[in-house]
C-alpha positions in Angstrom: -2.3 20.4 -21.1 1.0 18.9 -20.8 1.3 14.9 -21.7 3.7 12.4 -20.5 4.1 9.7 -23.2 7.4 9.1 -22.1 7.3 8.9 -18.1 7.3 5.2 -18.4 9.0 2.8 -20.9 7.1 0.2 -22.3 9.3 -2.8 -20.6 8.9 -0.8 -17.2 5.2 -0.5 -17.6 4.8 -4.2 -18.7 6.7 -5.9 -16.0 4.3 -3.9 -13.3 0.9 -4.9 -15.4 2.2 -8.0 -15.7 2.0 -8.9 -12.0 -0.4 -6.4 -10.9 -0.7 -7.2 -6.9 -2.3 -4.0 -5.3 0.3 -2.2 -2.8 3.2 -1.0 -2.4 4.9 4.2 -4.3 6.8 9.1 -7.2 10.4 9.9 -8.9 12.4 13.3 -7.9 15.5 13.2 -10.6 17.1 14.8 -7.5 16.3 12.4 -5.1 13.6 13.8 -1.9 11.8 16.7 -1.8 14.1 19.6 -0.7 14.8 20.0 2.8 12.5 17.2 3.8 15.6 15.5 5.6 17.2 16.6 9.0 20.6 16.8 8.5 21.3 19.0 11.6 21.3 18.0 15.6 18.8 20.2 17.1 19.3 22.9 19.5 16.1 21.8 21.6 16.1 17.9 22.2 12.3 17.1 22.9 11.0 14.1 24.4 8.8 12.5 21.6 6.5 9.6 22.0 5.9 7.9 18.6 2.7 6.1 18.8 2.8 2.8 16.0 5.5 1.0 14.5 4.6 1.0 10.8 7.0 2.4 8.3 5.5 5.6 9.3 6.3 5.6 13.1 10.0 3.8 12.0 10.5 6.8 9.6 9.6 9.6 12.0 11.7 7.9 15.2 14.7 7.3 12.7 14.4 10.8 11.8 13.6 12.5 15.2 17.1 10.5 16.7 18.9 11.2 14.2 18.2 15.0 15.2 19.5 14.2 18.9 15.2 14.0 20.3 14.6 11.2 22.9 11.9 9.3 21.2 9.9 6.4 22.3 7.9 4.4 19.9 4.6 2.5 21.3 3.0 -0.5 19.2 0.4 -2.7 19.9 1.4 -5.4 17.9 4.1 -7.8 18.8 6.3 -6.9 15.7 7.2 -3.6 13.6 5.7 -2.9 10.4 2.0 -2.8 10.9 1.0 -2.8 7.3 3.8 -4.5 5.9 4.3 -8.2 6.8 5.8 -11.4 5.5 4.2 -14.2 6.2 6.3 -17.3 7.4 4.2 -19.5 9.3 2.0 -21.4 9.0 3.6 -22.6 5.7 6.1 -25.4 4.6 8.9 -25.9 2.2 10.7 -23.0 2.7 7.6 -21.1 1.8 6.6 -17.2 2.6 4.4 -14.9 1.2 3.2 -11.2 1.5 0.2 -10.5 3.4 0.7 -6.8 3.2 2.5 -4.6 0.9 3.7 -6.6 -2.0 6.3 -4.5 -4.1 8.6 -1.3 -3.9 9.6 0.8 -6.7 13.1 1.9 -7.8 11.3 5.3 -7.5 11.1 5.0 -3.8 14.0 7.6 -3.0 13.5 7.5 0.5 13.1 3.4 0.8 15.7 2.8 -1.5 18.1 4.9 0.1 17.5 3.1 3.7 17.5 -0.3 1.6 21.1 0.6 0.2 22.1 1.5 3.9 21.1 -1.6 5.7 22.7 -4.1 2.7 19.8 -5.6 2.0 19.1 -7.6 -1.3 16.7 -6.2 -3.9 14.6 -8.8 -6.7 13.1 -7.1 -9.9 9.5 -8.1 -9.7 9.3 -9.9 -13.1 7.2 -10.6 -15.7 5.7 -14.1 -15.9 7.4 -16.3 -18.5 4.7 -18.6 -18.8 1.3 -17.5 -19.4 -1.0 -16.2 -17.4 -4.7 -17.1 -17.1 -7.7 -14.7 -17.6 -11.3 -16.1 -16.4 -13.7 -13.1 -17.5 -17.4 -13.6 -18.3 -17.2 -17.5 -17.5 -14.3 -17.6 -20.3 -11.1 -18.8 -19.2 -8.1 -17.5 -21.4 -4.4 -18.3 -21.5 -2.5 -15.6 -22.4 1.1 -15.5 -23.4 3.6 -12.9 -24.6 2.2 -11.4 -28.1 -0.7 -13.9 -28.2 -4.2 -12.6 -30.0 -6.8 -12.4 -28.0 -10.7 -11.8 -28.1 -11.5 -10.2 -24.7 -15.0 -11.6 -23.9 -15.9 -7.5 -23.3 -17.8 -5.5 -25.8 -14.9 -3.7 -26.8 -14.3 -1.6 -30.2 -12.0 -2.7 -32.7 -9.1 -0.9 -31.5 -9.4 -1.8 -27.8 -9.6 -5.3 -28.6 -6.3 -5.0 -30.2 -4.7 -3.2 -27.5 -5.9 -5.5 -24.8 -5.4 -4.4 -21.0 -2.4 -3.1 -21.6 -2.8 -1.3 -24.2 -5.8 0.4 -22.8 -4.3 1.8 -19.6 -1.6 3.2 -22.4 -4.0 4.5 -24.4 -6.6 6.1 -21.9 -3.9 7.0 -18.9 -0.3 6.8 -19.4 -0.8 8.8 -22.5 -3.1 11.4 -21.0 -1.6 12.2 -17.7 0.0 15.4 -17.7 3.6 15.7 -16.5 3.1 17.4 -13.6 1.9 14.0 -11.8 5.7 13.2 -11.1 5.9 16.1 -8.4 4.0 14.8 -5.5 4.5 17.8 -3.7 2.3 20.2 -6.4 -0.4 18.0 -6.0 -2.9 20.9 -4.8 -1.9 23.1 -7.6 -3.6 23.2 -11.9 -3.6 21.1 -13.4 -3.7 18.0 -11.7 -5.4 19.3 -8.7 -8.8 19.5 -10.9 -8.2 15.4 -11.6 -9.4 14.9 -7.4 -13.3 15.8 -8.8 -13.3 13.1 -11.2 -13.3 9.4 -10.7 -10.9 7.2 -12.2 -14.0 5.8 -14.5 -15.1 9.3 -15.2 -11.3 9.7 -16.3 -11.3 6.9 -18.6 -14.7 7.8 -20.2 -13.4 11.2 -20.7 -10.6 10.1 -22.8 -12.7 7.9 -24.9 -12.6 4.8 -23.3 -16.0 2.2 -23.6 -18.0 0.5 -21.1 -16.3 -2.4 -21.9 -12.7 -1.0 -21.4 -13.5 -0.2 -17.8 -15.2 -3.2 -17.1 -12.1 -5.0 -18.3 -10.0 -2.7 -16.3 -11.4 -3.1 -13.0 -10.8 -7.0 -13.1 -7.6 -6.9 -14.4 -5.4 -4.2 -12.9 -4.9 -3.6 -9.3 -5.5 0.0 -9.2 -8.8 -0.1 -10.7 -10.1 -2.3 -8.1 -12.7 0.2 -7.3 -12.8 2.7 -10.4 -15.9 4.7 -9.3 -14.9 5.1 -5.7 -11.1 6.4 -6.6 -9.9 10.0 -6.8 -8.5 10.5 -10.3 -5.8 12.7 -8.9 -4.4 9.6 -6.3 -4.7 7.4 -9.3 -2.3 9.6 -11.2 0.1 10.8 -8.7 0.5 7.9 -6.6 0.4 5.1 -9.1 1.8 6.2 -12.1 3.4 9.4 -10.9 5.4 7.1 -8.2 5.3 3.6 -8.4 5.4 3.2 -11.9 7.7 5.6 -12.6 10.6 3.0 -12.0 10.9 -0.9 -12.2 9.1 -2.6 -9.3 11.2 -5.1 -7.0 11.1 -6.8 -3.8 13.2 -7.6 -1.0 15.0 -11.3 -1.0 13.6 -12.9 2.3 10.4 -10.7 2.5 9.6 -7.1 2.6 9.4 -6.9 5.9 13.0 -7.0 6.2 13.6 -3.0 6.1 10.6 -2.4 9.1 12.3 -5.2 10.8 16.4 -4.3 10.2 15.2 -0.4 11.3 13.4 -1.5 14.5 16.1 -3.6 15.2 18.5 -0.4 15.0 16.1 1.6 17.7 15.3 -1.6 19.5 16.1 0.2 23.0 13.4 3.0 22.4 10.4 0.2 20.7 7.8 -1.1 23.1 5.8 -3.7 22.0 2.5 -4.8 22.9 1.1 -1.8 24.3 -2.1 -0.2 22.5 -2.6 3.5 22.8 -6.2 4.3 24.3 -5.9 8.2 25.3 -3.9 11.1 24.7 -4.0 14.3 26.9 -2.5 17.4 26.2 -1.4 20.3 29.1 1.1 22.6 30.3 3.4 19.9 31.6 3.0 18.3 27.9 1.8 15.0 26.3 0.3 12.0 28.6 -0.4 8.7 26.7 -2.6 6.5 28.4 -2.4 2.9 27.5 -5.0 -0.5 27.5 -2.6 -2.1 29.8 -2.9 0.6 32.4 0.7 2.4 31.6 1.1 6.2 31.2 4.0 7.8 29.1 5.1 11.5 28.9 6.4 13.6 26.4 6.9 16.6 25.3 5.1 15.8 21.8 3.4 13.0 20.0 3.4 11.8 16.8 0.5 9.3 15.6 0.9 7.0 12.8 -1.7 4.5 13.5 -4.2 3.6 10.6 -7.6 5.8 9.8 -9.8 3.4 11.7 -7.7 2.8 14.7 -7.4 6.5 15.2 -10.9 6.9 15.6 -10.7 4.8 19.1 -8.3 7.0 20.6 -9.6 9.6 23.0 -8.0 13.0 22.6 -8.1 15.6 25.5 -8.7 18.6 24.1 -10.7 17.0 21.4 -9.9 17.3 18.3 -11.5 19.9 16.2 -14.1 18.9 13.6 -12.7 19.6 10.3 -10.1 16.8 11.4 -13.0 14.1 13.0 -14.9 14.5 9.9 -11.7 13.7 7.9 -10.9 10.9 9.7 -14.6 10.2 9.8 -15.1 10.4 5.9 -11.8 9.0 4.5 -12.5 5.7 2.6 -9.9 2.7 3.1 -9.9 -0.3 1.0 -10.9 -3.2 2.1 -8.6 -6.2 1.2 -8.9 -9.9 2.4 -6.3 -12.5 1.3 -6.4 -16.0 1.2 -3.2 -18.4 1.0 -3.6 -22.1 -0.5 -0.3 -24.1 0.5 -0.3 -26.6 -2.0 2.5 -29.8 -2.9 3.8 -28.7 -5.8 3.3 -26.0 -8.5 1.1 -28.8 -10.6 -0.5 -25.4 -12.9 2.9 -25.7 -14.8 1.8 -29.2 -16.4 -1.2 -26.7 -18.1 1.9 -24.5 -19.3 0.5 -21.6 -17.4 2.6 -19.5 -14.8 -0.1 -19.4 -11.8 -1.0 -16.3 -12.0 -4.2 -15.0 -12.9 -6.8 -12.4 -13.1 -10.3 -13.1 -12.7 -13.9 -11.6 -12.2 -14.6 -15.2 -9.7 -14.6 -14.3 -5.9 -11.0 -15.5 -5.7 -10.7 -12.2 -7.6 -6.3 -11.9 -8.2 -4.4 -15.1 -8.1 -0.8 -14.6 -7.2 1.6 -17.5 -6.7 4.4 -18.2 -4.1 7.5 -20.4 -5.0 10.5 -21.6 -2.3 13.3 -19.5 -3.6 15.9 -22.2 -3.3 13.7 -25.0 -4.9 10.5 -23.6 -7.4 9.0 -27.6 -7.1 8.8 -28.2 -3.8 5.7 -26.9 -2.8 3.7 -23.6 -3.6 1.4 -20.8 -2.9 -1.5 -19.9 -4.4 -2.9 -16.5 -3.3 -6.6 -15.5 -4.0 -6.4 -11.2 -3.5 -9.8 -9.6 -3.2 -10.1 -5.8 -2.6 -12.9 -3.9 -2.4 -16.6 -4.4 -0.7 -16.5 -8.3 -1.6 -13.4 -8.6 0.3 -15.5 -7.2 3.6 -18.2 -9.4 3.2 -15.5 -12.5 2.4 -13.5 -11.5 6.0 -16.2 -11.5 8.4 -16.6 -15.4 7.3 -15.5 -18.1 9.6 -11.6 -18.7 8.4 -12.9 -22.9 7.6 -15.8 -21.4 5.1 -13.5 -18.8 3.5 -11.0 -21.4 2.7 -14.0 -23.6 1.6 -15.3 -21.3 -0.6 -12.1 -20.0 -2.3 -10.7 -23.2 -2.9 -13.9 -24.3 -4.7 -13.3 -21.1 -6.8 -10.0 -21.8 -7.4 -10.6 -25.4 -9.0 -12.1 -23.3 -11.6 -8.7 -21.2 -12.4 -6.7 -23.8 -11.3 -8.0 -27.5 -11.8 -6.5 -29.9 -8.7 -6.1 -27.1 -6.5 -8.2 -29.4 -4.0 -6.1 -32.7 -4.8 -3.1 -31.1 -4.2 -4.2 -28.9 -1.0 -2.1 -28.8 2.0 -3.0 -26.2 4.5 -4.6 -22.6 4.0 -3.8 -19.3 6.1 -6.4 -16.3 5.5 -5.5 -12.3 6.4 -8.4 -10.2 6.6 -7.2 -6.8 6.8 -10.7 -4.9 7.8 -10.7 -7.7 10.6 -7.5 -6.9 12.2 -8.0 -5.3 15.4 -4.5 -3.1 14.7 -5.4 -2.2 11.0 -9.5 -2.4 10.9 -9.1 -2.0 7.3 -6.5 -1.7 4.2 -4.6 1.3 2.9 -6.6 4.9 2.4 -8.0 4.9 -0.9 -10.2 8.8 -1.2 -13.3 8.7 -3.5 -13.5 11.7 -6.0 -13.0 14.9 -4.1 -11.8 13.6 -0.7 -8.1 14.1 -1.2 -9.0 18.1 -1.8 -11.6 18.5 1.0 -9.9 16.1 3.8 -5.7 15.8 3.0 -4.7 18.6 4.6 -6.9 18.4 7.7 -5.4 14.8 8.3 -1.9 15.8 8.0 -2.5 19.2 10.5 -1.3 19.1 13.9 -3.7 18.8 17.3 -1.7 21.2 19.4 1.8 18.9 20.6 0.1 15.6 18.7 1.4 15.6 15.0 -0.2 12.9 12.8 1.4 10.7 10.1 1.1 7.6 8.0 0.0 7.0 4.4 -3.1 8.1 5.0 -1.9 11.7 5.7 0.3 11.0 2.1 -0.9 12.3 -1.5 1.2 8.8 -2.2 -1.7 6.7 -0.4 -1.4 3.0 -0.3 1.9 3.0 -0.7 5.1 2.4 1.3 7.0 5.5 0.4 3.9 7.3 1.3 4.3 6.0 4.9 7.9 6.5 5.3 7.8 10.6 4.0 4.9 11.1 5.8 6.8 9.9 8.8 9.7 12.2 8.1 7.5 15.2 7.5 6.3 14.5 11.1 9.6 14.4 12.8 10.8 17.9 10.7 7.1 19.1 11.9 8.3 18.3 15.8 12.1 19.2 15.1 10.5 22.9 13.7 8.5 23.3 16.4 11.1 22.6 19.2 13.4 25.2 17.3 11.2 28.2 17.0 10.1 27.7 21.0 13.4 28.3 21.7 14.1 30.7 19.7 11.1 32.3 21.6 
């Protein structure tokens, strides 16, 4: 199997691993997959209803409009973006934080195309200059660039010297096949076989110790649930795409991209509309809503998250293969707790504020005022996996109380400087019911094609229908794919 030692430069790799927040998408040297965009006007314009104004729905509507179709977008929330969401309220001091997708990558060809078209400003997602805190196995360690560290895990001598980033380089980056850079070929050898192994199994096959696996689980965003992570998804989405180039964020908030798209299509988007039923007959498609409204179209594109999709009635019913795919494709639960403090008090200890822990706070991220880094700050507890769902079900006051107590172990003084809190449990959000899709071993080959497949005149998009799971680019490209399928079907019907 051909290796991929030069896929990611050390500099870019360090940039990415230094912050490590979960989110955010594959590298095509010449741009998007050939033929994915619709550059010509349709000869058979259709009336298309798009359900959901997340990135997938917005991309579908964007491309359909360009092709000359009539589009109506129905969104249950009062805003666009779905799980791309920047929180500005209730924070003070000019602070804001990302509660959804954390970062883009320069490898996100479709996202970058739109960002440049809209003139949005990109900010590098940089490595913290001050030391990062690790709280693992009861030990608290400050780690700065180049520091020698004794990691509190049963590692080989080489693994101890390598540390978390070096372990990833040795056991993952240096061993992945170069084919991961082309997501269109995910169902072909040699990478399709990777779907049958979990991330843990893949690491073991490369010679990683059990201690190394445990260290990565607590320090790497893509390893939150390593035993339940498809090796294929990890390789293509996390390494072939997101870490194929430098990560970045948008100045002012990542939600500026969906908001700009929605602003340019504002006459076609209806907010506060929750779809309950989709029916197809000879006349076309009828969409019923919880508010008692009806919308008719020639085709429908459904882009809502997996667990929300289960709550929509379809007539005729979805086939068994699609039902099984929707039921069985896992999602990753995420709970994010934000503690606003009066100032970045941790700087007195000579640390950046960022931390990786095996405590209930999970990973710790920091947000400061872009105009004045000393005017207030936000410490975020980022928890992913089974414990996130448990945390998310607690009353907010109890969640905040627990997170503040545990955060004191990472940053003493949290309680003293605390001002207010905000909690986002994605598993409890009625319009999401969980975080991004997160295929377990075997799930990609078992379910992805069925998740993508149309149901009569109903088409499907969303990051869960893309091999680029959990990425903004995957969501965008899935919307483009669905729009192309609708347009091609209308052209075919016209010829017939």
